[in-house]
N, C-alpha and C positions, 0 to 999 in steps of 0.2 A: 364306864362303870368299872370300879375297882373292887370286885367282890373277892378275888383271890389275892392274897397278900404274899404267899410263900409256897413254894412247892419243893419237896424233898423226895429224892428217889434213890433207892438202893438196889444195886445188882440187876438192873434192867438193861438188857441188850448191850449196847457199846459203853454204857455207864457203869462203872463200879459204884460210885456215890456221887451225887451232886445235890446242890440246894440253890435255887434262885430266889432272891429276896427282893423286897420292895417292888412288887409288880405294880404295873400301872394299867390304864384303860387299854393301851395298845402296847404289846410287848413284842419287840422285833428281835428275832433270833437269827444270827447270820454266821457263816463260816463256810469254808471251801467244801466241795463235794466230798461225801463219805466221812465228814467230820462227826456226825451223829446228831446234827441239829433237828432232824426230823423226829428223832427219838424223844425229844422233849414233848413235842406234840403228841406222840403216840403214848407216852406215859400219862399224859392228861386224859387221853381218850380211854385208856385202860381203866383209870380211876372212875370215870363217869359212866362209861358204857360197858365195861367188862371185857373190851377187846381192843387191841392196839390201833385198829383203824376201822373204816366203815364196812370193810369186806372180810378181813382176816380175824378169825377167832383166836382168842388167847390160847397159847400152847407153851406150857412151861419150858420145855426143852429148847424151843425156839427163842423165847423171849428172856431166858436166863442168861446173865452176863458170862461170857466165856471165861474171863479171868477167875471169877468166883467159882465157876464150874471146875477149873483145874485145881483150885485150892481145896475144894470139897473132895476131889478124887485123890488128892495127896494126903488128906487127913480126915478121918472119921469124925472129928470134933467139929468140923465146919458144916453148918447146917445149909441146906438148900432152900432158900427163900428169897423173895423179892417183895418190895413195897413201895407204895406211892403215898405220901403224906402231904395233905393240902391244908394250908392254914388259911382260914377265911376271915375277912373283915365282916363282922356281923351286920346285915342290914338293920336300919334304925328300928323297924317294927319288930324285930326279933331280939334286940338288945336287952329289953327287960328280963328276958328268960335266958339268954345265952351269953350275955356280956358283950363287950366290944370286939372280941375275937375268940376263935376256937380252932381246933385242928380236928381232922378226920384221917385216920391211917388205915389203909387197906393193905393186907398182906396176903401174898399167895405163896404156897409151899408145893413141893414136888409131889406130895402125897394127896393134896386137897384138890388137884386139877384146876378147874375154872372157879371153884368156890374160894371165897377169900374170908379172912378173919378181919373184922373191923374194930378199930380202937378209937374212942372219942376222948377229947381233952378231959383230964381229971378234974378241971374246974367246973365241968358240967355235971351236976347231980343226976343220979340214976333216973330220978322222977321227971327229968326234963330231956332226957336223951331222945324221946320220941319227937321232940320239937326239932332236933337236929335232923332226924330222918325226914320230917315234914319239909324242912327247908331244902334238903338235898333233892327231894322229889319235885321241887319247884324250879330245878336248874336243868336246863337242856344243853346238851353238848352236841355240836354239829362239826364234823370232820370233813374238811374239803381238801383232797390230795393234790399233789403237784400237777398230775395230768387231768385235764378237765375234759374227759370224754363224755359221751352221751349217758353213761351211767350215773354220773354226778347229776345231770339234769333229772333223770329218772328218780334218783334218791330225793332231790329237792321237791319234785312234783309229788312224790309220795308224802313228804312232809306237809306240803301245802294241803293235800286231802285231809291229812290229820288235823290241820289247823281249821279247816272248813267243816269238818264232819259234824260237829255239834251245833253249828249255826241253823236256827230254824229256817232261814231263807234257803239253805242248801237242802235240808230234808224235804221242804216243800217242792224244790226243783226236781229231786230224785223221784218223789212220788208223782209228779206230774209227767215226768219222762216215762215211768213205768206204766202209767194209765194210758198214755198215748200209744205206746207200743202194743198194750193189750187190745186197745180199740182197733188198731189197724191189723191185728192178727187174730181177731176173735173167732174167725171161721176156720182157723187152722185145724182144730181138733173136733169139729162138730160131727164128723162121721165116725169118731172113735166110739166103739161099743161101750155101753155104760158099765159092763162088768169089768172093763179095763180101768176106766176113769170116768167120773161124772163132770169133772171141772178141771181140765188142764189148761194152764195159761203160762205165758212167760212172766217170771217173777222179777221183782226189783233186784238189782245187782247187790251181792253181799261183799264182794271184794273190790271195793271202789278204789282202794289204793293201788291195786293192780291196774285198773282202768286208767287212773291218773297217770301212771308211769308211761302209758302209751300216748298221752297227750303231747302236744308240742306248742311252741310259741311262734306267732306270725310276726314278722318285723318289716317296717317299711322305712327304708333310708331316704335321705334327702334326694328329691328329684325322681324317686322311684314311684311307679304307679301300681305295680303288682307286688303284694306282700310275699315275703320269702320265709321259709322255715328257718327258725333260729339254729336248731341242732343239726340240720342236714344241709343247709345251703349257705349259712353264713360262716365267716372265717373264725378261727380260733380266738382271735383277739376280741371280736365282737361278742362272741359267746361268753368269754371270761368277763367282760365288763358288766354282764347281766347278773353274775353270781351274787355280788353283794347286795343288789336290790332284792333278789329272791329271798336271801337270808334275813334281810330287814323285814320284809313282808311277813315271813314266818315269825320272827321275834315279836313284831307288833301285834300279831293277831292270834297267836296260839294260847294255850291255857297255862304256859309256864311264865314265871315272873322274872327269871333271870336266864341269860343266855350266854354261854361260852362257845367261841368260834375258834377252831384249830385250822388255820389257813395256811397251806403249804404253797409258797412261791406264787403269790397272787399276780406277779408280773409276767408270768409265762404267757407268751404269745402276744404280748403288749409291746408297741413301740415306745420310744422314750417319752414322748408327749403323753401318751395314753397311761403310761406308768406313773408319770407325775400326777395325773388327774386321779388315778386309782388310789394312789397313796394318800392324797388329801381326802378322798372320800372315805376310805377305811378309818382314817383317823377321826373324821366327823362322826361316824357311826359309833366308833368305840367310846366317844365322849358322852354318848347318850346314857340314859339311866338303866337301861336293861341288857347291855351288851359289853362284854370283855373279850378281847381279841388276842390270841397268840398266833404269831405267824413266822415262817421261815422265809428268808429271801436272799437272793444274790444281786438284787437291784440297788443302784445308788439312790434311786428315787425314794425307796423306803428306808434305806441306810441313813440318808440324810435328814429324815424327820426329826424335829427336835421340839421340845416343850415339856411342860410338866406332866402331860398325859401319856408320856412315852418313856419306856424302859428299854434298853438295849443289852443284848447278851451275845458274846462271842464264843462259839463252840469250836474247839480245836482238839487235837489228840496229843497225849504225852508220850513219853518214851516207851510206855508199856502199851501203846495203841489203844489206850482208854480215852473216852471222850471226857473232856473237862470244860468248865464254863468260866469265862472271865466276865466280870461284872463290877459295876460300882467303880471304885478307885483303881482297881486292877485293870479294868477296861480302859480308863482314862490314861493309864501308863502304856497302853498298846501303841507302839510307834509304827507309823506307816512303813518304814524300812523293815522293822521286824516282821510285820504281816507279809511283806513281799518276800522276806527271807524264808517264811514258812509256806510260800507258794500261794498266798492269798492276796489278791490285787484289789479287792473291793474298796477298802479304805483309801488306796491311792487314786482309784478312778473316781471315787466320790469326791475326794478333795479336789481333784481337777475339775470335775463337774460343778462343784461349789464355786470355784473361781470363774467358770464359764457363766454360771447363773448371775453372779455378782456383776460380771462385766456387761451382761445383757441388761440387767436391771439399771445400771449406770448409763448404759447407752440409751435406753428408753427415756430415763429422766433427762439426759443430755439433749435428746432430739427435740423434746418439748421446749427446753430453753433456748436451743439453737434456733428454733423457728422465730423467736423474738429477736434473736441476734441477727439473723438474716434480713429481717425488716429494717434494723437499725443500720446494717451495712448498706443496704439499699439507698438509704437517705444520705449517706456520706459521698461527697463529690470529689474526694481525692483517694489515691491508692491506700489500701489498708494492709498493715502488717499484723497478723494474727499470731499470738503466742499461746503456748500451752497453759501458763498460769498467770494469775494477776501480778505476782511479784516479778515474773519475767518482763511483763510489759513495763512495770515501774523502773526496773533496772535499765531497760532499753531506753526509756525516755530520758533517764539520768545520764546515760552514756552519750546520747546525742547532744544534750545541752552542755556537758563538759567538753566534748570534742569539737562542736560546731556553734554552739550558743543558740538559745531560743528554741522554738518548736520545729520539728522536722517537717519537710514538705509532704508528708504522708501521716496517716493516722496509725497509731500503735494501739492495738486493742486486744485484750484477752478473750479467748473463748472458753476459759475455764468456768465450768458450771458447778464445781464444788464449793468448799468453804473458802474463806479468806486466804488460808495458807495452801490451798490445794495446788498440786503440780501434776506432772505426768504420772506420778505414783497413784494419784487419786483420779485418774481417768482424763487428765487434760490432753494427753496425746490423742486418745480416742476421740474426744470432743472436737479437737482441731481437725482431724481426719474427716469426721462426719460433716463438719461445716464446709471444708474445702469441696467435698463431693457434692454438696447442695448448691454450690455456686452455679447459677443458670447462665446460658450462652448470652442472654440479654442484660446480664449485670452491667451497671454503668461505669465500673472501674476495676482495676486489677486488684486481686486479693492475693497475698502471699503469706503462707504458713510457715512458721519457723519452729522446727521440731528439735528437741534436745537430742544429742548424740548418745542416747542410752538405749537399752533394750526396748522399752516401750516406744520411744520415739522412732527408732529404726524400723520397728515392726509397723506401726501405723503410717510411716512415710511411704510404704509401698503402695498405699491407696488402693486403686482398682484399675481395670483395663481402660477406663476413660482417661487415664494419665499416662504419659509416655515420658521416657527419659530424654533430656535435652541438655546441650552444653550452652551455656550463656556466660560471657565474660570469663571463659576458662573454668567455670565451675559446673558441676553436674547438679542439675535440678529436675524436679518432676513438673510437667507442664500439662494442663488439662487439654483435651482435643479442641475445645472452643477457644482456649487461649485466655480465659478470664481468671483462672487461678492457678497458683504455682505453690510448690512445696520445696522447702530448703532445710537441709540438715545443718545444725550448728557447726561452723568450721572450727576445727581445733587448732589452737596456736602451738607453736613448736614446743613450748615448755609443758604442753598437756599431751604429748604423744602417747604416754602410758594410759591416759584417760581414754583416748581414742582406741587403743589396742584392746582395753577391757570394756569398751562400750559403756563408759561411765562418765559422761561429760554433760552435766546440767549447766545452765547459764552462769551459775555462781562461780564455776570453775575457770571462767574466762579471766578471773582475778588471780593473781599469784597467791601462794600460801601465805605470805606475810600480811596480805589484805584480808584474807579469810580469817586470820587469827585476830583481827582488830576487835577490841572491846571498848564500848562507850557506855558509861553509867550502868555497868553490870550487864549490858546486852551484848551478845556475841552470837556468831553462827556456830552451832554445835554440829560437828561432823562425827558420825557414828561408824565405827569400824565393822566392816562386813564379817560374816562368819562362814567358814567352810565346814561341811558336814560329811562325815564318812561312817560306814558301818564296819566295825572290826568285831568279828565273832557275832555275838548277840548284843553287843553294845553299840550305841550311837555316840560317836565322839564329835564334838564340836570345838573348833578352835578359831580364835579371832585371826584374821589375816594381818599382814604387816601394817605398821602404823604409817601409812602413806595415803596421800589424797586419793589416788585412783582406786583404792580399796575401801573407800568410805562413802557413806550416803549423807545427803544433806538433811538435817533434822528439821523439826517443826518451827524453828525460830527464824525461818527465812523472811517473814514479813518484817521483823525488826531489822534484820540485815539490809533489806531493800529500802526501807523508809528512814532508818536512823544512821546506819553505818556507811552505806554506799555513797550518800551525798557528801561525805567528809573527805572522799578520796580526791587526789589530785588528778588532772586530766591524763597524766602519764599512766595511771593505774588502768585507764580504759583502752589502752592501745589495741588490745585483742578485738575490740568491737568494731574497729575499722573495717575488718573483713566482712562482717555482717552488713554494714551499711553500703559497702562496695557492691555486693551481690544484689542487694535490694536496688540500688540505682541501676545496675545493668539490667535487671529484669524489667523495670519500669520503662527504661529507654527502649528495650527490645520490644515491649508491647506497644509503646508509642510509635515506633517505626513500622511495626506490622499493621497497626490501624491506618497510618498514613499511606501505606502502599495500597491499602484496599479502598 
């Protein structure tokens, strides 16, 4: 629900002035500790409930901005006041009376104490302002602090009582409870003299909200036979996961039409997986018709949420130690290095986790396709050379034909599960590693994985503890314990020593630069210069590296290079591929000799 469109605050706590615009269903407020992000939630709480949080009453001297206080002490002309102004998107049923949007401004002064002066949009005529009040009375704000102790559950249980209080079934249950208590205790006062009382009995409870605060929840985990108290026996993480569901129940069943949740750090006490699930759950709740959520966070799981239903706001402090908010285009300009320079690491951590999540997603997709690939490999009766990408396999086949003629005595097969032009940069190295790890001890033939000598290839070449380093034919290779799968890094020719030094040797670089520059009918391999990045002061400086091959990346035109250009090269252009075929031959002979000995 997108009920609130804009919030403007002046002279409240750490904020001198701020305005957050274009609010969404879920509004994520992030920043380092003591940046003032919780004061955004407290300002909303002050507007709706008259106090900055669920327990602390409004106190002007406490809640007034320090910098504004210093200004007022230095000049009698500076007034002491603070205000919260909320601009609403008018719900459809109210639009005939209130228009598409309106604002309500509530202002507190040092002399008025907890009372405030209310100002409503000039566009709302005086004879319709009672409709604004009616709408505001239909909005419920619930504040959930960062520390989820037992008092939070007491507060929520009290709200649940309020939700149930007017239900006929609840009234009947309370009456039945009172009647049964009276029946069981009717003899208690029979001996009391009539001049004291003619009919004393236990009455129905009048403070049911207090009774509800003493209630608890019983939970039963997987495999458990005895239920446990949620608030007294369960861990903080389990307790925290229940809070959104309690809030949803209240929002679905109470008498209010609209609900605003101010949720501080919902990730507290949650592990990474639970935080991921909680983030998705809160987003789904915020998309419903009755709830709008404002939340502070330090968690990458919430920071990384994206979509049309989400707005993000970064709270930091300026040189005057006043809280300021970055949003919209200003937030888009926030560079990871700049945030780190301010001592705030969440964007950097989130970016790293985003990469991990993408790798995991690609790995899962690759594993499904690799299952089919392993079935195919099982049916092949000759040794198999697996490459990272499809173009790698095509270049290798062409190289064999140019150097030896015809088809090789082994199969050359790509394990690339990406697109037609995908290589190690698109997960080919990872797919290759997964496939090699999946080769079973009863596999009918040898499988040799050929990794590019680049960062991805070198990383995945490490494989796992089921592979050991071995020297075969004077070359270092990785050999599986059962001897059915091997891994080889692309050998670097002498003219590519720099590529090896900088770990930037894809199979295309086994050709010399004059071959890489070949163009046929407008088709050529494009090499893109790498950039170096450094932070100088508050500026991020990016510079292209030298115009040399070892500082370049292969572009997306590698398919044209493999299919159109490489076949035109003379056999001499493929001399660097001899080293690959030699190590392949050594490994196959080594495996055959091992089998013969057994």
